[in-house]
N, CA, C and O atoms as a GROMACS GRO file, in nm:
protein
  512
    1MET      N    1  -5.554   1.715   0.406
    1MET     CA    2  -5.646   1.618   0.458
    1MET      C    3  -5.773   1.650   0.545
    1MET      O    4  -5.763   1.756   0.606
    2ALA      N    5  -5.861   1.598   0.559
    2ALA     CA    6  -5.986   1.632   0.599
    2ALA      C    7  -5.990   1.561   0.769
    2ALA      O    8  -5.983   1.441   0.796
    3THR      N    9  -6.001   1.656   0.850
    3THR     CA   10  -5.997   1.572   0.996
    3THR      C   11  -6.130   1.538   1.006
    3THR      O   12  -6.214   1.601   0.941
    4ARG      N   13  -6.158   1.452   1.072
    4ARG     CA   14  -6.283   1.417   1.145
    4ARG      C   15  -6.299   1.483   1.302
    4ARG      O   16  -6.216   1.484   1.393
    5ARG      N   17  -6.438   1.536   1.296
    5ARG     CA   18  -6.489   1.590   1.390
    5ARG      C   19  -6.558   1.528   1.473
    5ARG      O   20  -6.604   1.432   1.413
    6THR      N   21  -6.601   1.528   1.607
    6THR     CA   22  -6.669   1.465   1.687
    6THR      C   23  -6.772   1.566   1.734
    6THR      O   24  -6.751   1.683   1.765
    7THR      N   25  -6.881   1.503   1.734
    7THR     CA   26  -6.979   1.628   1.792
    7THR      C   27  -7.010   1.590   1.926
    7THR      O   28  -7.028   1.474   1.963
    8MET      N   29  -7.017   1.710   2.009
    8MET     CA   30  -7.057   1.706   2.164
    8MET      C   31  -7.153   1.808   2.200
    8MET      O   32  -7.172   1.898   2.117
    9ARG      N   33  -7.217   1.809   2.311
    9ARG     CA   34  -7.294   1.915   2.344
    9ARG      C   35  -7.236   1.989   2.500
    9ARG      O   36  -7.203   1.935   2.605
   10SER      N   37  -7.240   2.125   2.462
   10SER     CA   38  -7.165   2.195   2.581
   10SER      C   39  -7.279   2.188   2.708
   10SER      O   40  -7.393   2.147   2.686
   11ARG      N   41  -7.239   2.228   2.835
   11ARG     CA   42  -7.337   2.253   2.950
   11ARG      C   43  -7.459   2.339   2.904
   11ARG      O   44  -7.564   2.329   2.968
   12THR      N   45  -7.451   2.419   2.800
   12THR     CA   46  -7.576   2.494   2.800
   12THR      C   47  -7.659   2.427   2.687
   12THR      O   48  -7.762   2.482   2.648
   13GLY      N   49  -7.615   2.306   2.630
   13GLY     CA   50  -7.694   2.259   2.529
   13GLY      C   51  -7.644   2.296   2.423
   13GLY      O   52  -7.711   2.252   2.330
   14THR      N   53  -7.522   2.382   2.373
   14THR     CA   54  -7.476   2.442   2.242
   14THR      C   55  -7.404   2.332   2.166
   14THR      O   56  -7.299   2.293   2.216
   15LYS      N   57  -7.444   2.274   2.051
   15LYS     CA   58  -7.367   2.163   1.970
   15LYS      C   59  -7.231   2.197   1.954
   15LYS      O   60  -7.205   2.314   1.928
   16LEU      N   61  -7.138   2.114   1.966
   16LEU     CA   62  -6.970   2.152   1.939
   16LEU      C   63  -6.949   2.045   1.862
   16LEU      O   64  -7.007   1.937   1.852
   17TYR      N   65  -6.811   2.116   1.787
   17TYR     CA   66  -6.717   2.010   1.717
   17TYR      C   67  -6.607   2.007   1.761
   17TYR      O   68  -6.550   2.116   1.767
   18ALA      N   69  -6.548   1.909   1.800
   18ALA     CA   70  -6.417   1.904   1.834
   18ALA      C   71  -6.331   1.797   1.779
   18ALA      O   72  -6.359   1.679   1.758
   19VAL      N   73  -6.197   1.877   1.757
   19VAL     CA   74  -6.109   1.787   1.634
   19VAL      C   75  -5.982   1.727   1.716
   19VAL      O   76  -5.915   1.802   1.787
   20ARG      N   77  -5.960   1.622   1.707
   20ARG     CA   78  -5.857   1.541   1.808
   20ARG      C   79  -5.729   1.538   1.745
   20ARG      O   80  -5.739   1.527   1.623
   21ASP      N   81  -5.600   1.545   1.793
   21ASP     CA   82  -5.474   1.511   1.731
   21ASP      C   83  -5.490   1.373   1.749
   21ASP      O   84  -5.588   1.314   1.796
   22GLU      N   85  -5.342   1.310   1.690
   22GLU     CA   86  -5.290   1.174   1.689
   22GLU      C   87  -5.311   1.124   1.819
   22GLU      O   88  -5.390   1.033   1.841
   23SER      N   89  -5.239   1.184   1.912
   23SER     CA   90  -5.252   1.134   2.058
   23SER      C   91  -5.393   1.133   2.095
   23SER      O   92  -5.413   1.051   2.185
   24GLY      N   93  -5.475   1.181   2.066
   24GLY     CA   94  -5.650   1.210   2.117
   24GLY      C   95  -5.692   1.333   2.197
   24GLY      O   96  -5.808   1.362   2.228
   25LYS      N   97  -5.568   1.408   2.229
   25LYS     CA   98  -5.618   1.542   2.273
   25LYS      C   99  -5.662   1.602   2.190
   25LYS      O  100  -5.632   1.599   2.070
   26PHE      N  101  -5.769   1.688   2.262
   26PHE     CA  102  -5.830   1.800   2.144
   26PHE      C  103  -5.765   1.900   2.100
   26PHE      O  104  -5.713   1.970   2.187
   27LYS      N  105  -5.752   1.928   2.005
   27LYS     CA  106  -5.681   2.023   1.897
   27LYS      C  107  -5.774   2.142   1.890
   27LYS      O  108  -5.732   2.246   1.940
   28ASP      N  109  -5.917   2.140   1.827
   28ASP     CA  110  -5.969   2.257   1.801
   28ASP      C  111  -6.128   2.236   1.855
   28ASP      O  112  -6.190   2.137   1.814
   29ILE      N  113  -6.186   2.318   1.934
   29ILE     CA  114  -6.343   2.316   1.946
   29ILE      C  115  -6.392   2.435   1.905
   29ILE      O  116  -6.345   2.548   1.919
   30GLN      N  117  -6.509   2.391   1.844
   30GLN     CA  118  -6.571   2.520   1.754
   30GLN      C  119  -6.713   2.450   1.822
   30GLN      O  120  -6.740   2.347   1.883
   31THR      N  121  -6.786   2.569   1.774
   31THR     CA  122  -6.932   2.561   1.811
   31THR      C  123  -6.982   2.506   1.680
   31THR      O  124  -6.917   2.535   1.579
   32TYR      N  125  -7.089   2.431   1.667
   32TYR     CA  126  -7.141   2.361   1.556
   32TYR      C  127  -7.182   2.466   1.404
   32TYR      O  128  -7.172   2.451   1.283
   33LYS      N  129  -7.245   2.605   1.525
   33LYS     CA  130  -7.282   2.696   1.388
   33LYS      C  131  -7.159   2.778   1.338
   33LYS      O  132  -7.180   2.845   1.236
   34ARG      N  133  -7.022   2.783   1.400
   34ARG     CA  134  -6.943   2.843   1.358
   34ARG      C  135  -6.864   2.778   1.243
   34ARG      O  136  -6.825   2.834   1.140
   35ALA      N  137  -6.841   2.612   1.290
   35ALA     CA  138  -6.822   2.518   1.197
   35ALA      C  139  -6.881   2.532   1.053
   35ALA      O  140  -6.827   2.572   0.950
   36HIS      N  141  -7.000   2.491   1.074
   36HIS     CA  142  -7.048   2.478   0.950
   36HIS      C  143  -7.114   2.566   0.894
   36HIS      O  144  -7.216   2.536   0.832
   37ALA      N  145  -7.058   2.726   0.908
   37ALA     CA  146  -7.076   2.826   0.854
   37ALA      C  147  -6.950   2.880   0.773
   37ALA      O  148  -6.951   2.967   0.686
   38ALA      N  149  -6.820   2.798   0.831
   38ALA     CA  150  -6.704   2.817   0.756
   38ALA      C  151  -6.702   2.700   0.660
   38ALA      O  152  -6.659   2.721   0.547
   39ASP      N  153  -6.733   2.608   0.684
   39ASP     CA  154  -6.769   2.512   0.575
   39ASP      C  155  -6.840   2.517   0.455
   39ASP      O  156  -6.814   2.452   0.354
   40MET      N  157  -6.941   2.606   0.472
   40MET     CA  158  -7.059   2.660   0.363
   40MET      C  159  -6.960   2.742   0.309
   40MET      O  160  -6.958   2.749   0.186
   41ARG      N  161  -6.855   2.823   0.388
   41ARG     CA  162  -6.808   2.977   0.263
   41ARG      C  163  -6.679   2.897   0.201
   41ARG      O  164  -6.596   2.959   0.134
   42HIS      N  165  -6.668   2.788   0.220
   42HIS     CA  166  -6.540   2.684   0.136
   42HIS      C  167  -6.607   2.620   0.053
   42HIS      O  168  -6.707   2.555   0.082
   43THR      N  169  -6.554   2.632  -0.072
   43THR     CA  170  -6.605   2.535  -0.197
   43THR      C  171  -6.484   2.443  -0.207
   43THR      O  172  -6.368   2.481  -0.226
   44SER      N  173  -6.527   2.310  -0.189
   44SER     CA  174  -6.398   2.207  -0.221
   44SER      C  175  -6.363   2.188  -0.373
   44SER      O  176  -6.443   2.209  -0.465
   45LYS      N  177  -6.255   2.153  -0.385
   45LYS     CA  178  -6.207   2.152  -0.535
   45LYS      C  179  -6.316   2.068  -0.635
   45LYS      O  180  -6.326   2.078  -0.758
   46ALA      N  181  -6.367   2.011  -0.576
   46ALA     CA  182  -6.451   1.883  -0.655
   46ALA      C  183  -6.531   1.969  -0.722
   46ALA      O  184  -6.539   1.963  -0.845
   47GLU      N  185  -6.617   2.079  -0.634
   47GLU     CA  186  -6.718   2.150  -0.669
   47GLU      C  187  -6.692   2.275  -0.738
   47GLU      O  188  -6.781   2.350  -0.778
   48LYS      N  189  -6.568   2.294  -0.751
   48LYS     CA  190  -6.478   2.412  -0.815
   48LYS      C  191  -6.519   2.349  -0.984
   48LYS      O  192  -6.581   2.418  -1.065
   49VAL      N  193  -6.480   2.239  -1.007
   49VAL     CA  194  -6.418   2.153  -1.148
   49VAL      C  195  -6.544   2.138  -1.190
   49VAL      O  196  -6.567   2.164  -1.308
   50ALA      N  197  -6.661   2.089  -1.097
   50ALA     CA  198  -6.808   2.065  -1.126
   50ALA      C  199  -6.840   2.183  -1.220
   50ALA      O  200  -6.872   2.163  -1.337
   51ALA      N  201  -6.830   2.320  -1.159
   51ALA     CA  202  -6.901   2.411  -1.179
   51ALA      C  203  -6.832   2.471  -1.336
   51ALA      O  204  -6.899   2.540  -1.413
   52GLN      N  205  -6.727   2.441  -1.358
   52GLN     CA  206  -6.659   2.485  -1.462
   52GLN      C  207  -6.681   2.396  -1.595
   52GLN      O  208  -6.672   2.273  -1.602
   53GLY      N  209  -6.714   2.494  -1.709
   53GLY     CA  210  -6.736   2.432  -1.854
   53GLY      C  211  -6.638   2.347  -1.934
   53GLY      O  212  -6.535   2.303  -1.883
   54PRO      N  213  -6.669   2.328  -2.050
   54PRO     CA  214  -6.518   2.268  -2.123
   54PRO      C  215  -6.436   2.348  -2.137
   54PRO      O  216  -6.316   2.323  -2.124
   55ILE      N  217  -6.495   2.490  -2.176
   55ILE     CA  218  -6.377   2.565  -2.219
   55ILE      C  219  -6.276   2.598  -2.093
   55ILE      O  220  -6.153   2.588  -2.101
   56GLU      N  221  -6.360   2.645  -1.959
   56GLU     CA  222  -6.314   2.687  -1.882
   56GLU      C  223  -6.183   2.587  -1.827
   56GLU      O  224  -6.073   2.632  -1.798
   57LYS      N  225  -6.217   2.456  -1.820
   57LYS     CA  226  -6.162   2.342  -1.808
   57LYS      C  227  -6.004   2.319  -1.888
   57LYS      O  228  -5.905   2.266  -1.837
   58LYS      N  229  -6.016   2.380  -2.041
   58LYS     CA  230  -5.895   2.384  -2.142
   58LYS      C  231  -5.828   2.497  -2.074
   58LYS      O  232  -5.717   2.476  -2.025
   59VAL      N  233  -5.900   2.660  -2.061
   59VAL     CA  234  -5.804   2.708  -2.039
   59VAL      C  235  -5.720   2.720  -1.906
   59VAL      O  236  -5.612   2.777  -1.893
   60ARG      N  237  -5.799   2.650  -1.801
   60ARG     CA  238  -5.739   2.602  -1.697
   60ARG      C  239  -5.610   2.499  -1.685
   60ARG      O  240  -5.522   2.490  -1.600
   61LYS      N  241  -5.632   2.436  -1.788
   61LYS     CA  242  -5.490   2.316  -1.788
   61LYS      C  243  -5.403   2.394  -1.899
   61LYS      O  244  -5.290   2.347  -1.908
   62ALA      N  245  -5.426   2.492  -1.978
   62ALA     CA  246  -5.321   2.546  -2.069
   62ALA      C  247  -5.270   2.636  -1.972
   62ALA      O  248  -5.148   2.645  -1.955
   63ALA      N  249  -5.358   2.710  -1.902
   63ALA     CA  250  -5.247   2.794  -1.792
   63ALA      C  251  -5.142   2.728  -1.699
   63ALA      O  252  -5.026   2.767  -1.688
   64ASP      N  253  -5.204   2.610  -1.625
   64ASP     CA  254  -5.143   2.537  -1.562
   64ASP      C  255  -5.011   2.472  -1.622
   64ASP      O  256  -4.914   2.466  -1.547
   65ASP      N  257  -5.005   2.440  -1.708
   65ASP     CA  258  -4.912   2.389  -1.786
   65ASP      C  259  -4.791   2.526  -1.816
   65ASP      O  260  -4.669   2.513  -1.807
   66ALA      N  261  -4.861   2.641  -1.848
   66ALA     CA  262  -4.773   2.731  -1.854
   66ALA      C  263  -4.672   2.753  -1.762
   66ALA      O  264  -4.550   2.745  -1.772
   67VAL      N  265  -4.768   2.789  -1.648
   67VAL     CA  266  -4.690   2.791  -1.515
   67VAL      C  267  -4.580   2.720  -1.470
   67VAL      O  268  -4.478   2.769  -1.420
   68LYS      N  269  -4.612   2.554  -1.495
   68LYS     CA  270  -4.515   2.482  -1.481
   68LYS      C  271  -4.384   2.463  -1.546
   68LYS      O  272  -4.278   2.424  -1.495
   69SER      N  273  -4.413   2.500  -1.676
   69SER     CA  274  -4.292   2.501  -1.756
   69SER      C  275  -4.171   2.656  -1.724
   69SER      O  276  -4.049   2.669  -1.720
   70VAL      N  277  -4.296   2.756  -1.706
   70VAL     CA  278  -4.203   2.863  -1.629
   70VAL      C  279  -4.115   2.853  -1.499
   70VAL      O  280  -4.006   2.906  -1.478
   71LYS      N  281  -4.187   2.775  -1.420
   71LYS     CA  282  -4.107   2.743  -1.297
   71LYS      C  283  -3.993   2.665  -1.318
   71LYS      O  284  -3.883   2.688  -1.268
   72SER      N  285  -4.035   2.531  -1.424
   72SER     CA  286  -3.900   2.450  -1.418
   72SER      C  287  -3.784   2.517  -1.502
   72SER      O  288  -3.668   2.480  -1.487
   73SER      N  289  -3.827   2.636  -1.606
   73SER     CA  290  -3.711   2.695  -1.647
   73SER      C  291  -3.654   2.798  -1.551
   73SER      O  292  -3.537   2.829  -1.568
   74VAL      N  293  -3.712   2.846  -1.465
   74VAL     CA  294  -3.668   2.936  -1.360
   74VAL      C  295  -3.588   2.882  -1.294
   74VAL      O  296  -3.483   2.939  -1.265
   75ARG      N  297  -3.624   2.728  -1.243
   75ARG     CA  298  -3.528   2.657  -1.150
   75ARG      C  299  -3.406   2.607  -1.211
   75ARG      O  300  -3.304   2.600  -1.142
   76GLY      N  301  -3.406   2.560  -1.366
   76GLY     CA  302  -3.294   2.553  -1.421
   76GLY      C  303  -3.176   2.701  -1.418
   76GLY      O  304  -3.053   2.697  -1.409
   77ALA      N  305  -3.252   2.804  -1.429
   77ALA     CA  306  -3.182   2.908  -1.471
   77ALA      C  307  -3.117   2.948  -1.319
   77ALA      O  308  -3.008   3.002  -1.305
   78VAL      N  309  -3.184   2.919  -1.237
   78VAL     CA  310  -3.121   2.939  -1.091
   78VAL      C  311  -3.011   2.866  -1.035
   78VAL      O  312  -2.923   2.901  -0.956
   79ALA      N  313  -3.044   2.716  -1.115
   79ALA     CA  314  -2.979   2.618  -1.037
   79ALA      C  315  -2.796   2.653  -1.156
   79ALA      O  316  -2.685   2.619  -1.118
   80ALA      N  317  -2.821   2.712  -1.270
   80ALA     CA  318  -2.683   2.748  -1.366
   80ALA      C  319  -2.609   2.846  -1.296
   80ALA      O  320  -2.488   2.840  -1.278
   81VAL      N  321  -2.699   2.955  -1.249
   81VAL     CA  322  -2.636   3.062  -1.169
   81VAL      C  323  -2.551   3.012  -1.041
   81VAL      O  324  -2.434   3.039  -1.013
   82GLN      N  325  -2.629   2.945  -0.983
   82GLN     CA  326  -2.556   2.883  -0.833
   82GLN      C  327  -2.429   2.824  -0.894
   82GLN      O  328  -2.324   2.870  -0.848
   83ARG      N  329  -2.420   2.732  -0.988
   83ARG     CA  330  -2.308   2.658  -1.034
   83ARG      C  331  -2.224   2.754  -1.054
   83ARG      O  332  -2.121   2.746  -0.988
   84ALA      N  333  -2.236   2.862  -1.139
   84ALA     CA  334  -2.150   2.974  -1.172
   84ALA      C  335  -2.087   3.021  -1.061
   84ALA      O  336  -1.964   3.013  -1.055
   85ALA      N  337  -2.159   3.076  -0.959
   85ALA     CA  338  -2.140   3.156  -0.852
   85ALA      C  339  -2.024   3.052  -0.783
   85ALA      O  340  -1.906   3.084  -0.775
   86LYS      N  341  -2.072   2.932  -0.738
   86LYS     CA  342  -1.975   2.859  -0.681
   86LYS      C  343  -1.818   2.813  -0.723
   86LYS      O  344  -1.724   2.792  -0.646
   87ARG      N  345  -1.822   2.804  -0.896
   87ARG     CA  346  -1.723   2.813  -0.978
   87ARG      C  347  -1.620   2.956  -0.941
   87ARG      O  348  -1.498   2.962  -0.925
   88ALA      N  349  -1.714   3.052  -0.938
   88ALA     CA  350  -1.619   3.180  -0.922
   88ALA      C  351  -1.581   3.178  -0.785
   88ALA      O  352  -1.473   3.231  -0.757
   89VAL      N  353  -1.658   3.121  -0.684
   89VAL     CA  354  -1.599   3.153  -0.526
   89VAL      C  355  -1.447   3.054  -0.503
   89VAL      O  356  -1.347   3.082  -0.436
   90LYS      N  357  -1.476   2.931  -0.588
   90LYS     CA  358  -1.332   2.845  -0.582
   90LYS      C  359  -1.228   2.899  -0.681
   90LYS      O  360  -1.110   2.868  -0.660
   91GLN      N  361  -1.253   2.961  -0.768
   91GLN     CA  362  -1.129   3.029  -0.840
   91GLN      C  363  -1.118   3.137  -0.732
   91GLN      O  364  -1.016   3.136  -0.664
   92VAL      N  365  -1.187   3.206  -0.714
   92VAL     CA  366  -1.123   3.328  -0.606
   92VAL      C  367  -1.046   3.294  -0.505
   92VAL      O  368  -0.942   3.355  -0.478
   93ALA      N  369  -1.097   3.178  -0.431
   93ALA     CA  370  -1.033   3.142  -0.331
   93ALA      C  371  -0.911   3.043  -0.327
   93ALA      O  372  -0.844   3.034  -0.224
   94SER      N  373  -0.884   2.973  -0.431
   94SER     CA  374  -0.770   2.884  -0.451
   94SER      C  375  -0.757   2.927  -0.637
   94SER      O  376  -0.828   2.874  -0.722
   95PRO      N  377  -0.648   3.035  -0.668
   95PRO     CA  378  -0.612   3.072  -0.794
   95PRO      C  379  -0.506   2.931  -0.833
   95PRO      O  380  -0.439   2.862  -0.756
   96PRO      N  381  -0.524   2.923  -0.997
   96PRO     CA  382  -0.458   2.790  -1.051
   96PRO      C  383  -0.289   2.838  -0.973
   96PRO      O  384  -0.255   2.950  -0.936
   97PRO      N  385  -0.209   2.712  -0.968
   97PRO     CA  386  -0.062   2.755  -0.972
   97PRO      C  387  -0.005   2.814  -1.104
   97PRO      O  388  -0.032   2.778  -1.219
   98GLU      N  389   0.083   2.918  -1.060
   98GLU     CA  390   0.149   2.982  -1.178
   98GLU      C  391   0.220   2.894  -1.276
   98GLU      O  392   0.240   2.777  -1.246
   99GLY      N  393   0.258   2.939  -1.387
   99GLY     CA  394   0.328   2.864  -1.494
   99GLY      C  395   0.464   2.891  -1.492
   99GLY      O  396   0.499   2.990  -1.429
  100LYS      N  397   0.554   2.820  -1.553
  100LYS     CA  398   0.743   2.914  -1.538
  100LYS      C  399   0.726   3.051  -1.627
  100LYS      O  400   0.811   3.138  -1.612
  101ARG      N  401   0.619   3.072  -1.720
  101ARG     CA  402   0.658   3.165  -1.793
  101ARG      C  403   0.611   3.322  -1.697
  101ARG      O  404   0.659   3.435  -1.701
  102THR      N  405   0.507   3.269  -1.623
  102THR     CA  406   0.470   3.407  -1.545
  102THR      C  407   0.587   3.423  -1.455
  102THR      O  408   0.658   3.522  -1.468
  103ARG      N  409   0.609   3.346  -1.377
  103ARG     CA  410   0.720   3.394  -1.300
  103ARG      C  411   0.824   3.440  -1.341
  103ARG      O  412   0.887   3.519  -1.271
  104LYS      N  413   0.874   3.399  -1.478
  104LYS     CA  414   1.004   3.449  -1.516
  104LYS      C  415   0.951   3.600  -1.556
  104LYS      O  416   1.018   3.695  -1.515
  105LYS      N  417   0.836   3.627  -1.633
  105LYS     CA  418   0.782   3.771  -1.632
  105LYS      C  419   0.773   3.826  -1.509
  105LYS      O  420   0.813   3.942  -1.513
  106ALA      N  421   0.739   3.793  -1.400
  106ALA     CA  422   0.712   3.881  -1.284
  106ALA      C  423   0.868   3.899  -1.225
  106ALA      O  424   0.887   4.001  -1.159
  107ALA      N  425   0.957   3.827  -1.240
  107ALA     CA  426   1.078   3.831  -1.211
  107ALA      C  427   1.170   3.930  -1.281
  107ALA      O  428   1.249   3.998  -1.217
  108LYS      N  429   1.158   3.938  -1.421
  108LYS     CA  430   1.203   4.057  -1.504
  108LYS      C  431   1.159   4.176  -1.473
  108LYS      O  432   1.233   4.274  -1.481
  109LYS      N  433   1.005   4.186  -1.424
  109LYS     CA  434   0.961   4.318  -1.404
  109LYS      C  435   1.010   4.392  -1.292
  109LYS      O  436   1.014   4.516  -1.290
  110THR      N  437   1.059   4.292  -1.166
  110THR     CA  438   1.078   4.338  -1.031
  110THR      C  439   1.210   4.404  -1.066
  110THR      O  440   1.231   4.522  -1.039
  111THR      N  441   1.323   4.302  -1.145
  111THR     CA  442   1.461   4.362  -1.124
  111THR      C  443   1.485   4.465  -1.273
  111THR      O  444   1.602   4.471  -1.309
  112ARG      N  445   1.389   4.540  -1.354
  112ARG     CA  446   1.414   4.628  -1.404
  112ARG      C  447   1.460   4.767  -1.314
  112ARG      O  448   1.452   4.790  -1.194
  113LYS      N  449   1.508   4.843  -1.418
  113LYS     CA  450   1.546   4.970  -1.334
  113LYS      C  451   1.420   5.072  -1.370
  113LYS      O  452   1.344   5.064  -1.467
  114PRO      N  453   1.420   5.161  -1.275
  114PRO     CA  454   1.315   5.262  -1.317
  114PRO      C  455   1.316   5.324  -1.449
  114PRO      O  456   1.420   5.325  -1.515
  115ALA      N  457   1.202   5.377  -1.494
  115ALA     CA  458   1.244   5.450  -1.621
  115ALA      C  459   1.278   5.585  -1.643
  115ALA      O  460   1.287   5.648  -1.748
  116VAL      N  461   1.299   5.632  -1.485
  116VAL     CA  462   1.342   5.788  -1.506
  116VAL      C  463   1.486   5.762  -1.522
  116VAL      O  464   1.547   5.821  -1.612
  117LYS      N  465   1.562   5.659  -1.425
  117LYS     CA  466   1.690   5.632  -1.420
  117LYS      C  467   1.748   5.614  -1.582
  117LYS      O  468   1.851   5.663  -1.628
  118THR      N  469   1.646   5.524  -1.653
  118THR     CA  470   1.734   5.450  -1.779
  118THR      C  471   1.689   5.601  -1.885
  118THR      O  472   1.751   5.613  -1.991
  119THR      N  473   1.621   5.670  -1.861
  119THR     CA  474   1.597   5.806  -1.961
  119THR      C  475   1.701   5.908  -1.902
  119THR      O  476   1.761   5.976  -1.986
  120VAL      N  477   1.725   5.925  -1.798
  120VAL     CA  478   1.854   6.032  -1.755
  120VAL      C  479   1.994   5.969  -1.822
  120VAL      O  480   2.070   6.026  -1.899
  121LYS      N  481   2.002   5.855  -1.777
  121LYS     CA  482   2.141   5.789  -1.847
  121LYS      C  483   2.131   5.801  -2.009
  121LYS      O  484   2.245   5.819  -2.051
  122LYS      N  485   2.069   5.798  -2.077
  122LYS     CA  486   2.028   5.784  -2.219
  122LYS      C  487   2.063   5.966  -2.244
  122LYS      O  488   2.142   6.001  -2.332
  123ALA      N  489   2.018   6.031  -2.187
  123ALA     CA  490   2.045   6.186  -2.219
  123ALA      C  491   2.182   6.206  -2.178
  123ALA      O  492   2.247   6.278  -2.254
  124ALA      N  493   2.249   6.155  -2.063
  124ALA     CA  494   2.391   6.170  -2.022
  124ALA      C  495   2.474   6.162  -2.147
  124ALA      O  496   2.553   6.245  -2.191
  125LYS      N  497   2.429   6.008  -2.212
  125LYS     CA  498   2.507   5.956  -2.299
  125LYS      C  499   2.506   6.049  -2.430
  125LYS      O  500   2.611   6.050  -2.494
  126LYS      N  501   2.408   6.121  -2.474
  126LYS     CA  502   2.400   6.188  -2.581
  126LYS      C  503   2.470   6.297  -2.593
  126LYS      O  504   2.530   6.328  -2.696
  127THR      N  505   2.464   6.384  -2.453
  127THR     CA  506   2.559   6.492  -2.477
  127THR      C  507   2.710   6.509  -2.455
  127THR      O  508   2.781   6.606  -2.481
  128SER      N  509   2.748   6.371  -2.389
  128SER     CA  510   2.858   6.335  -2.397
  128SER      C  511   2.946   6.280  -2.534
  128SER      O  512   3.063   6.246  -2.522
   0.00000   0.00000   0.00000
C-alpha cells in the first residue's frame, strides 16, 4: 500500500519527503530528488498492464493459471507426504497390540531346542 509523504524543506532549502508511521513519528526522510528518481524507475502495475497488448495479456493469464495449478498440486502432494509421515511416526511410536497367535508363535520359538542338539540326537539314534 502506498504511504503518503509530507513535503518540507531542509535548512539549506532542499525539498524533502518525509514518511510518518501510525504514531506520527518520522519513519523515513528522503530528498525530493532521490525519492522522485526512485519513483520514476518503478513502473506501477497499472502501467505494466496498459503497456501490454491483448496477446500478451492472454499469455500472462495462461502462465499465471498454470503457476497456480502447479502450486496447488504441489501443496496437495506435500500435505499427503506429511500425513503419511505422521502415520509412520505413530505406528513406530506405539505398535499395535500383539494377537494370541503371534504370542504363541513367539513362545514356541523360544522353547525349542537348538538345531545342533536335535541333529546330534538324531545321529546318535541312527548309530545305535
